[in-house]
N, C-alpha and C positions, 0 to 999 in steps of 0.2 A: 666388929669384924673388919679386917683390913680391906681396903678398896683397890689394891693393886696386886698383880700377880705376874710372875715372870712368863715370858713367851718363849719357851724352849722346845721347839719342835723335835730336837734331837736328844732331849733329856732321857736318860735311862731310867724311866719310871719303875720298871720291873725290878731294879736293884735297890729301891728305896722302900722302907716299910710304909704301911698305909697312913699312919699319922703324919709322916714326913711329906708324903705326896699331897694329902689334904691341906696341910699347912703351906706348902709351896704354892698351891693353887689358890690360896686365900679363900678357902671354902669351909663349910661346917658339915660334918658327916651326918648330923641329925637334922639340922635346919636347912641345909643347902644354902644357895645364894638368895639374896633379896631380889625383888623384882627390879629395883633400880640398878643394882649392881649388874644384873644379867643384861639389862638394856644397854648399859655403858659398855660392857664387854662385847656385845653384839655390834655396836657401832665401831669398835676398834678391830674386831676380828672378822666382821662380815658374817653373812649367813653360813650355816653348816651345809654347804653344797659344793659339788665339784664343778668347777668352771669348764665349759665346753668351748671348742673352737667355733667362732662365728662362721656361718655358712656364707659363701659368696652370693651376691645378688644376681638376679636374672641378667641385668645389664653387664655385669662383670663376666658372666659365663658367655654371653653373646659376643662381647669384645674379644674374649680369648679365642672364640671360634673365628672371628673376622681376621685375627692376626695370623691365621694359618697362611703360610707363604703362597700356597696355590690360590687362595682367595685374593690375596693382595695382587698377584699377577693378573687375575681376571679383572680386578678393579681397574688396573692400569689399561687393559685392553678396552674396557668400556669407556673410559675417559677419552682415549685417543679416537675411538669410533665416533663419539659425539663431536669432537673437534673437526673431523673430516666429513661430517654429515651422514655417516652410516648409522642412523638412529635405530633402525630395526635390530641391527647387530648389537648396538649398545644396550638396548632394552632386554634382549634375550640373555646377554652375558650378565647384566645386572640382576636379572631374575634368578639366574643360576647361583650367583653369590648369595642372594637373600635365601634361596632354598637351602644352600649348604649351612648357613648360619642358623636359620630357624630349626632345621632338623636336628642339628647338633645340640643346640640349646634345649630344645624340647626333650630330647632323650636324657640329657644330664639332669634336668629338673624332675623328670619322672622317676629316675633312679634315686635321686636324693629324697623325694617325697616318700618313696617306699621305705627308705632307711629311717626317716623321721618318724614314720608311723610305728615302726618296730621299736624305736628308742623310748617311747613314752612309758613312764613308770609312775606309779602312785607314791606319794610321799608318806612314809610310815609315821605312825603316831607313837609317842613315847610317854612314859610315866616318870615324872621328875618331882623331886622335893624342892619346893620354892617357899621361902618364908615359913618353913616348918610344916607346910601342908603339901599333900600329894596332888599334883596337877597332871593333866594330859594335854599335850599339844603336838604340833608338827615337829618332826626331827630337825627341820631346818632352823628352828629357833634355839637350838642348844648352843651353849657357850662353854669354854673351859671352866671347870670348877663345878658344873652342875652335877647333882647326885641323881643318877638314873637307876630305875628298878627294872630288872630283866626277869623273864621267865620263859619256859619252853615255848617255842614257836615265834619268839620275837626276832626281828632283824636288829643287830647291834647298830645303833644310830651314829656312833662316833667312836674314836679310839678312847679307851678308858682303863684305869687301874682298878682291879677288883678290891672292894672293901670287905664284903661278906659273900659267901656262896654256900649253897647246899646242893650237893650232887650235881654240880654244874658241868655240862659238856657243850662244846660249841663246834659247829660244822664250819671249818675254815677253808674248804676247798676253793671258795671264791677268791681267796687271798694267797694261800700257800700251796694249793694243789693237793693237800693231804686229804685223801678220800674219806677216811674214818673220822668220826667226831673226836675232839681232843678234850680230855679232862681239864678242868680249870679250878684253881683255888687261890686264895689271896696270899699264900705264903711267899715271903720275900725271897728272891733268888740271890745266890751268893755272889754272882759276878754280872757285870754289865755286858760282857761279851757273850751274848746268848742269841742264837739264830731266831728269826721271827717266829718260826713254827714251834719253837720250844719255850716261848715266853708264856708260861702257864698261868701267870697271874694278871695277864692283860687280855682284853678283848678288843676286836678291831672292827671298824666300820664295814658294813656290807656283809659280815659273816652272820650266821644265825645260831640261836640257842636251841639245841635239840633236847636238852634235859636239864632239870633243876631250876633253881632261882638264884638271883644274885643282886647285889647293889654295886654300882661302880661310880667312880668320880671321873668325869670327862677330862681327859688330858689334852687332846687335840681335836679340832674340828676342821671341816672344809678341806682346803688344799694342804693343810698341815698333817692330816691323817696319813696312814700308810697308803690308803687308796688314793688320796690326793697327791702324794709324792710320786706315785706311779703315773698318775695322770699328767703331772708336770713334766715327767720325763719325755712325754710325747712331743712337746714343743721343741725339744732339742734334736728330734729326729726329722731331718729334712726329707720330704717325700721325693722319690726319684721318678724319672720318666719311665714309662713302660717300654719293653723291647720294641713293640710296634711303633710307638711314638719316635723312638730313636731311629728306627729303620726308615720310616716314612720321611723324617726330616732329612736323612741322608739321600734318599731317592729324590726328594723335591729339589735338593741342591743340584743333583746331577741333571735333572730335567731342566732346571732354570738355566744352567750353563749351556745345554744343548739348544734350548729354545731361543735364548737371547743372542747366542753366537750366530745361529741361523738367521734370525731377524736382522742382525747387524750386517751380515754378509749380503742379504737380499737388498737392504736399503743402500748399501755402498754400490752394489751393481746398478741399482736404479738411478742413483745420482750420476754414476759414470756414464750411463746411457742418455742422461739428460732428461729423464722423465720428470713430470711435475711432482710437487710435494704431495698433492693429494694421491696421486698414483703410487708414489713410493710408500706413503703411510698405509694405503689400502693393501699393498703387498705385505707390509710388515704385520698388519692386523691379521691377514689371512694366514701368514706364517705362524704368528703367535697363537691364534685360535687352534691351528692344527697341531702345534707342538705342546701346548699346555693341556695336560690331561684333565679337562674340565669336569669329568665325572668322578675323578679319584676321591676327592673329599666326600662327595655325596655317597659314593658306593661304600667307602670304608665306614662312614657313619651308619648307613643302612645295614651293612653286614654286621657291624657290632651291635646295632640295635636289635637286629634279628637274633643274634646270639644271646643278648640280654633277655629277650623274651623267652627263648628256649631255657635259659638258666632259671628264670622265674618260674616257669612251668615245672622245672626239676627241683623247686623249693630252694633256690639260691638267688639272692638279690645283690647286684653289683652297684657300687656307687658311681663309678665312672666307666664309660663304655670301653675305653682302652684296656681296662682290667680283664675284659672277656678274653682278649688274645693273650694277655700275660699268663693266664692259666695254662694255655697250651704250651708255653715254653718252660713250665715248671720242671726242674730236674731234681729237687729235693723238697721233702715235706717234713717240717718239724711240728709234731702234733702233741698237744696236751693229752693227758690220759683221762682224767676224771671228767665224765660227761661228754667226752668227745669220742675216744676209742671205747670207752666203757659207758655203761648205762646210768651211772651215778645212782644205782639202786643196789644196796647191799643184799647179797643173796647167798644162802647156804648151799655149798657145793659138795661138801664131803662130811661124812658122819662116822665117827669111831665109837661104837656102842657095844658094851660088854665084850671088849677086846676083839671086835669084828668090824671090818670095813663095809660101809654102805655108800652108795652114790646117790646124790639128790639131783634131779633134773628140774626143768622149769626156768623161766626167765623173770628177773626183777621181782616186783611185788605181786605178781599174779599167783593166786593160790592153787593153780592147777599144776600138777607135777607128780612124779612118783619117786619112791625110795627103793632102789634096786640093790640086790645082793647076789652073792655067788649061788649058782644053781646047786640044789641038793641040800642047802641049809634050811632049817625050819624058820618060818616067819617069826621074828622076835616080838616080844611084848614091849612096846615103846612107852607104856603108860607112865612109868616113873620119869623118863626123859621128857615126855609131853607136859607133865606137871611143871617141871623146871622151865621149859620153854615159855609156858603161858604165865605162870605165877611169879617167876623171878624176873619179870619185865613189866614195863608200864606202857609201852607203845601200842598204838592201835593201827590196824590196816583195814580199810574198807574193801568191799568186794570189787571195787573199781580201781584199787591200787593206791588210794590216797592215804598218806602216812601222817600220823600225829605222834611226835615223839622221836626218840633216838632211832636212826636208820638201822643200826646193828640189831637193836631189839626188834625192829620191824621184821628183819630177816628171820628171827627166831619165831615170831608169830606166824609168818608164812610157812616155815618149816612145820610148825605144829598143825597147821591146816592140811599140809600134805600127809601128815600122819593120820589125819581124820579127826582132829580135835579143834573145837571152836574156842578161841582164847577168851573173848568177852564172856561167854556163858560159863566157862571154867572158872574165871575170876569171880563171877557172881555166885557160883555154887560153893566155892572154897575160899572165903575171905581170909585175909591175913590176920593171924592172932598176934604176931609180933614180926619185927623186921630189923635188919641191919642194912640201912641204905648204902648204895654204892658210893665209894669215896676213892679218889685217886691215891690216897695215902695207903690204903690196904688192898685196893684193886679186886674187891669181890662184893657180892650182894647176897644177903641171906633173908629168906622169908619162912614163916612158920604157919602151918595149916593143919586142919583136920581133913585127911584125905581117905579115899577108898583105896586100900591096898590089900591085895589077896583076899578080896571078899569081905573085908571088915574095915571099920573106921580106925585109922591110926593118926597119932600126932607126929607129923613129919617136918623136918627141917630141910629146905631146899637151898642149895648154894650154887651160885654162878660166878665165874671170874676167870682170871688168867690161869692157864694150866699150871705154871710153876707155883702160884700162890695156892691154888686149890689142892694140888698134890701134896704140898707141905702140910696141909691140915687134914689129910686123909690117913686112915690106919688100914683100911681094907679097900678092895675093888671088886666089882662084879666081873665075872667071867661068863662065857657062853652058858646058857641054861640057868642064868641067875645064881650060879654058884659064887660064893664069896671066898676070895683068897686074900692072904696078907699082902699088903701093898708092896713089900720088898720082893715078893715073888714075880710081880708084873711091872715093877717100876721101870725097868729098862725097856720093856715093850711099850709102855705108855709114853715114855720119853721119846722113843724112836718115832712113834706115831705123830706126836706133836711136831717133831723136827721135820717129818715128811710133809705135813701140811704147811708148815711155815715156809719151807723151801719152794713150795708151789705158789707162794704169794698169798696164802690164805691167812686171815685173821682168826686165831683159834680161841674159842671159849670152852672152858671145862665145866662140867656139871657133877655135883655130888649130892648125897642125901644122908639123913640120919634119923632113925626112929627115936622119938622122945616121949613115948606113952607115959602119961601121968605127971609130966613135968611142965605143964602149961604155965603155971604161975611163975615158976623160976625162969622160964624162957622169956615170958613177957617182962619180967623185972630186969633181966640182964641177958639179952639175946646174944651179945658178942661172946660171952663166955662159953656158948654152946657150939661155936664154929670151930670144932675140933673133933677128932675121932670120927671123921666122915667116911662114907663109903663112896668110892669113885664110880660114877655112872657112865660117863662118856665125854666125848669132845665133838664140837661142831666147827667145821672150817668154813669161814665166810669170806666172800670176795665181792668186789664191785665188778660184775661180769662184763666181758666184752660185748659190744653190740654185735648182733648176729651177722651183720654184713661187713664188719670190720676186717675179718680175716680174708675174705674174698677181695675186699677193696685193697688191702695191702698186697695181696698176690698180684692183682691186676697192675698195681703201681710198679711192682718189681718187673713184671713183664714189659712194661712201658719204659723201663730204664730209669725209674724214679726212685731215689733213695728215701726211705721213710725212717724217721727217728722219733722216739717217744721221749718227751721232756716233761717231767712231773715233779710235784712236791713230795710224792711218796718216797719211802725209803728204797734204797737201791735194790734190796733183795726182793721186795714186792714187785717193783717195777721190772726187774729182770725176768721174773716168772711170767708176768703179763707179756713182756716182749718176746719170750720164747713161744708162748701160745700163739702170738700174732705172726711169728715167723719173720721178725724184723731183720735179724742179722746178728752178727757177733758183737760182743763187747758191751759192758755195762759199767757205769762210773757214777760215784756220788758227788754231791756238790762240793764238799771240802777238797776232794782229790782234783776236781775240775778247776777249782779256784787256785790250786797250787801250780797248775800248769801254765807255762807261758803261751802266748798266742801262737808262736812258731811250733811248739811241741803239740799243741792241740790241733793245729792244721794238719800236721803229719799223722796224728793218731785218729783223726775223724773217720777215715774209711773203715776203721775197725771198732768204732763206737756207735751203737745204735740205741742205747737206753741210757738216759740221764735221770738220776734220782736225786731228790732233796735239793733241787736247784732254786736259785733266787731269780727275781725278775732281771737283775743285772746279768746273770748267767745266760738267760734266754736271749737277751739283746746281744751279748757278746758272741754267742754261737751263730746267730743270724749274720752278724757282721763278718765273721771269719769265713763263713761259707760263701757269702757274696764275693768277698775278696778272692776266693778260690775259683770264681767263675760260675757258681751255681745260681740258678734262678730259684729263690726260696719261697715256699708257701708255708705260712705258720698258722696253725689252727688252735683255737682256744676259746674258752667261755668265761674265764675268770679275770679278775682285775689284774692279777699278776702276769697275765699274758699280753696286756695292752701295748706296752712299749715295743715288745718284739713283733707284735702284729703290724705296728706302723712301720717298723724298720724293714720287715720282709717285703719282697717284691709283690707278693699278694697275701695280705693278712686276711684270714678267714675267721670271722667271729660267729659264735653260735647265737641263734635267735633268743634262747633262754638265758644268755649270758648277761654280764653286767653292762651298765650304761657306758662306762668308759671303754670297754672292749669293743662295743658296737661302733662307737665313734672312731676308734683307732683302725678298725678293720676296713679293708677295701671291698670285702664281700661278706654277706651274712647268710648262713645256712639256717633257714627257718625251721627245718626239721631236726637240727642238731645231729645230722647224720654224716659220719665220716665218709660213708660210701658216696654221698652226694658230691663230695669234693672230687672224687675220681670221675664221676659223671661230668662234672664241670670241666675237668681237665680234658676229657675226651671232646667235649663241645669246643673248648678253646683251641685244641689242635685242629679240629675240623674247620673252625672259622679261619685259622691261619692258612690252612691249605687252600681254602676258597679265595682268600685275599691274594695268595701267591698266583693262583690260577687266573684271577681277574687281572692282576698286574701284568702277567705274561701276555694275556690277550690285549690289554690296553696299550702296553708299551710296543707290542708288535705293530699295532695299527698306527700309533704315533710316529714310530720310525718310518713307516711306509709313507705317511703324510709329509713328514719333514723331507724325506728324500724326493718325494714327488714335487714339492714346491721348490726345493733347491735346484733340482735338475731343470724344472720349467723356467726358473729364473736365470740360471747360468746359460742355458741354451736358448733362451727367449722363446720358449714354447708357449703359445697362447698369451702373448704379451707378458710372460712371466707369471701368470696367475693360472695354476692348474685347475683350481676350484674356487668358487666364490666363498667369502666368509660364511654366508648363510647356508651354503651346501655343507660346509664342515660342521656348523652348529646343528644342522638338521641331522647329520650322521650321529653326532654325540647324543642328541635328545631322543630321536625317534628310531634309530637303528640299533646302536650298540646297547641300548637299554635292555633289549630282549635277550641277547646272548648273555648279558650279565645276570639276568633273572635265571637263566638255565644254569649258570655256574653256582648261583646262590642256592638253588633248590636241589642241586645234585646230591644224592645221598653220600655219606662219608665212606671212605675206603674200608673194607672189612678188616684190614690189617693195621688200622690206624693206631691201635694201642699195643702193637707188637714191635714198634720201632722205638729207638731211643729218642730222648728229647732233642730237638734241634739246638744247634749252638747259637745262643743269642748274640754272640759276637760276629756271626756270619750274617751280613746284611742281606736284605732282599736283592739289592743291586750288586750282587757279587759277580765275579768275572765270568763264571760259567753261565749264570742266568743272563747276564748282559749279552754275551755272545749269542745265546739262543734267541733272545728278543730281537737282536739285530738281524739274525738270519731269517727269522719269520717275517720281520718287517721288510727286508730286501725282497723276499718272495712276493709279498703282497704289492710292494711298489712296482716290481718288474712286471707283474701280471697287469696291474692297472695302467702303467705307462704303455705297455705293448698294445693293450686294448684301445687306448686313446689314439696312439699314433697310427694304428691300422684301421681305425674307424673311418668311414667315408665322410667327406664334407670339410669345410674350412672351420678353423677355430678362431673365436673372437671373445673378448671380455665384455663387449657392448651388447651382444645379442646371443640368444640361445643357439647352441651348436650341437651336432650329433657327437663329435669326439668328446666334448666336455660331459655331455649327458651319459655317454658310454662309460667314461671314467667313473662318474658318480654311481652308476648302476653296478659296475663290476666291483667297486669299492664296497658298496652296500652288501651285495650277495657274498662277496669274499669275506666280509666281516661276520656275516651270519653263519656261514659254514665254518669259519675259523673258530668262532665261539663254541660250536658243537664239538669240534675235535680237540680244542685246547682246554676244555673243562677238566680234563684229567691228563696227568703226565707222570710217568711214561706210559700208563695204561691207555688203551685205545679209547677214543671218545665215541666210537661207533658201537660199543657194547651196551647191553641192557643195564639199567632202564633207559630207553631212548625215545619211546613213543611220546611221553610227556614233553620231552625237550623239543621234539619236532612240532608238536602242537603250539608251543610257545613261539618257536622260530617262524611259524607260518605267518604270524602277525607282521613282522618287519618286512617280509616279502611283499605282502599286500600293500603296506605303506610305501614301499619303494615304487611299486607300480603306480600308485596314486600320485606320488610326487612327480612322475614323468608324464602321466597321461591326463591329469586333471588341470584345467585351465588356470585357476587362481594360484595353484602351487607352481605351475610352470612359470608364471609371471614373477612369483616371489623368489624362486630358486634359480631362475634362468635355465630351465631344462626344456627339452623339446620331445615330442612323441617319437617312439622308435617303431620300426616295422617288426613283424614276427621274426624274420631272419635275424635282425639285429638283437632282439631279445634272446634268441637261442645262442647267438654268438657271445653275448654277455654271460649267459649261464655257463657256456663251455669254458670261457676264460676263468670264471669264478671257481669251477670244479678243480682247477689245477691246484689251488691252495690246500684244500683238505687232503687231496691225494698225496701231495708232497709231504705235508706235515705227518700224516699217518705212516707213510713210508719211512720217514726219518725216525719216528718213535719205534717202529718195528725193528729197524736196524739196531737202535740202542738196546732194546729189550733182548735181542738175540746176542749182542755182544756181552751182555751182563747176565745171560741165562745160566752160565756155568755155576755150579754150586760154590758158595763162598768158602774161603779157608776158615779154620777155626777162629782166627783172630779178626775176621771180617764181619762187620755188623751190617744189617740191611741198609743203614744210612750210608755207609761207606761204599756199598755195592752200587748204589744209585745216587749220584751227586745231586740230581734234580730233586729227589724226594728228601735228601738230607737238609734242604733248605727249610 
C-alpha cells in the first residue's frame, strides 16, 4: 500500500466515487491503514481535535485592569503623595488601586472558570479497521484514510466519505441547522457544487447517527474538518469593545482633562503666590483626589459583578463583566432555530386520519397529551394507525423522555402512547414476518405482521413514507366510518391536506396498509413486490415545536424595541411557518436568494426580512456584520458549530449550554438552560445595570464637580490658604460616605417600564451634552451650598489646625452627598417614592460615620476636624436639605413639562432625554 496521500482540505470528495476516494487517500477499504502508516500521518496532521484559543493568565488579566486610565491616575497621585511626605494619603490611594485591580481580576477569573466547567466534554470512542482488524480507541487518534464503522447513536468523529450504508440517517443540526435527520447513502453526486447540507454521501464531525449503519473513510481531521474550518474563522473575527467600555473610556478622557487642567491651574496660582513646592504639591494632590472619581472603577466592577451574579442565578454565565451591560444595549437578536427557539424534540402536531382532521397536544417526548377532534364526531378507532406508528419504526422513548434512534420515529412512538398504545409491548406481541427497510432511494418503509384486526388475526402489510410516494402506491383510501373509497375520489382532498400541513412547516409522513391473508411465504420471499395496491390510512404532521416561553419572549423583545430574526439551516418554507407562529415579523428568504444580494441591497431589505432559511455560516457572519454597520447592537444565539463565527462577531454572542465546544468558546454568554426566554431576562438585567451605572455616574459626577469648583474657588480667592478640604477628608468622603448612597443606587429595584422603552443608542455616550449640563448643575448646587456653609460658619480657617468652617464644609458635603444619593437614584422619577424605607436604613450608616468623624478624638486628629455644637449641627443639616429640595423640584418641573401625551411619532425615549441615555 502506498505511504503518501494528498492533503486536500477542499477536495470535493462527494463528487468522486468510493474507489477513487479510497485510492486518493492511499487506504484500503477492507484492511484500513497499517499502524505504522497511521502513526506517521498523525505526526504530520496532528491529533483529531479542534484547537482552542489560549486563555489569558491571571497576571495578564490583572495588568489589563491596572492599565485602566482611572487607576493610572490614582497611581500618579500615590507617587506624588510619597514624594511630599503625605504617606497616609499615598497608602489609602494605593489600597484603592489594589482593590480595583483585585476585584476586577477576581470577577473575570470566576466567570472564566464557570465557562471552562461548562466546556468540558468526553472524548468519544470510535471503531476503526487497522491492519485488517477492528479496533476501538479515542477519536482524537484518527487520521485521514482510516476506515471507521458507524451505527445509530454514534457521534461522527471526523469528516468522511461513505463507503457503505444501510438505512443510514444523520442528525446534522449541529452543523447545518437542519432539524430533521438527513438520509445518507454512498451514491456519488453528479456535481461538486453541492451545498453542505445536501452532500448525502458525506458525514461530518460532531454530527450524530440516528439510524442505520455505515462505514466511512476519513477525509479530513482536526482543523481541516468542516467544524474545524468554522473554528478557524473565529481567529479572523476581532473582538470589539463593549458599548460600556467605549463610553467609560470617553468619560475618563473628559474627567482627565478636567482634573489635570484644574490641578495645573492651582499649581500655577500657588507658584505665582510664592508658595513652597510642598504646599503647591499638596494643593495639587487635594485637587487631584477630589477630581478623580476614585470609586468609579470599583463601582462599575461591583455593579457588573452584581449583574453577573444575577445572570448566573437566571441560568446565564457571562465570560467578561462588561458583557452584562452590552446585553442592555441590544437592539437586534439573530437567533438560531433548532434547540434555541425550538425544543429540538420532534413532536406530532397534526393528524389527518380517515379524511378527518385531529389535533395532537403535548410537548416534546413527553407521552402525556390528547388527540382532539370536532365536537359531535364519533371517537375514531385508531388501531390500524397505531400499528403503523409502533411497528413501522425502530426508535424507543423512555417514560422520562430519553430517545434511542431516529427523532422523527420517536415522535411517532409518543403519538402512539397518546393514542393509548405501548410501542415496546406492541412490537413484542406482533413481531415482523418480513420488512422493506427504509431507504432514501424509495423513501418508504414496509413491515409485515400478523395483527388483530376486526376481532380476528390477519396478515397485514404496514407502510410508512413520504405522502407523494405512499399515495403513488395506493389504490384505495379509508374514509370516515372505515369506508373504503377509490383513491381517485379522494386524491385531491388528500393532496390538499398534505399541502396544508407542509405550509405550516410540518414534516408529513403518510401511512397505508394492505391485507395479505395467506401470502406469508410470498411476502417473506419478495416483500418489495407487495408494496402496491395499498389502502391509504392517514397522515401525521411532525414539527420541532417552539419552546413554550419563546412566543412570550419574542413579544417582550418587540415591546422593548428589539428586532428578532430567525436564522436557520431549515428550508425557508418550514422556517417561515415557525416565524409566523413566533410573530417575528414580515419577510422570509432562502440562502441562495440571500447570497445573490449585494450588501447594499441586503441592508435596505433587512427591515422587511425576519426569517432566513437554508443559510451557511458565512451568511450568518455577513448578516451580523451588515447589521452592526447599520448601527445595531447585535445579539446572536445558537448552539451549533455553524453558529460559532457569527457568535464571536456579534456584540453579544449567546451560546447554549448543551451546544458544541466551539460555540461555547466563541460566545460571550452561555445559557445553561438553553432557554431563549433567559436571553430576554438577561437583556432586562443588562438594561437595569446600565440604568444604575447612569444613576451612579450622575451622582458621582455631581459631587466631583462640586469638589472641583470648591477647590478652584478656594485657590483662586485664597480661601483657607487655597485648601478647602484636606486630601484625607476627600478620601474619607470617597471611602466611608459615598459608599452607602452607591449601595442604595445598586439595590434600588428596576423601573416597572424598563422593557417598554426602545434600546438606548450606543452611539450616545454617557457624557452627552444634556447629561453633562445636568451633572454640572447639580454640582454647582452642592458647591454653592458647601461654600456658603463654610463662609458663614463662625471661626477662623486654617490648614494647620482644625477649624469650624472646614469642619462645617466637611459635614455639609457629607450630609448633602447622602441626601443627593437618595434623590438621584432615579431620574426623572422622584427619589422619595417607595420603596424608601430600606434606602433610609442604609443611609443612616454614613450619617453616624460623619458624626464619629467630627466628634471622636483620633478621627479628629487624622482628618483635622473639630467638634460642633448642637446649633452648628442643625445648621449643617439645614444647609444640606437645600440639595434634595432643589433636585426634586427640578425633576418635578421636567416631569410636568413632559407630561403631555406624546405624538404618534414620539417614543418614550424621545419624550424624556434623560431616560433615553
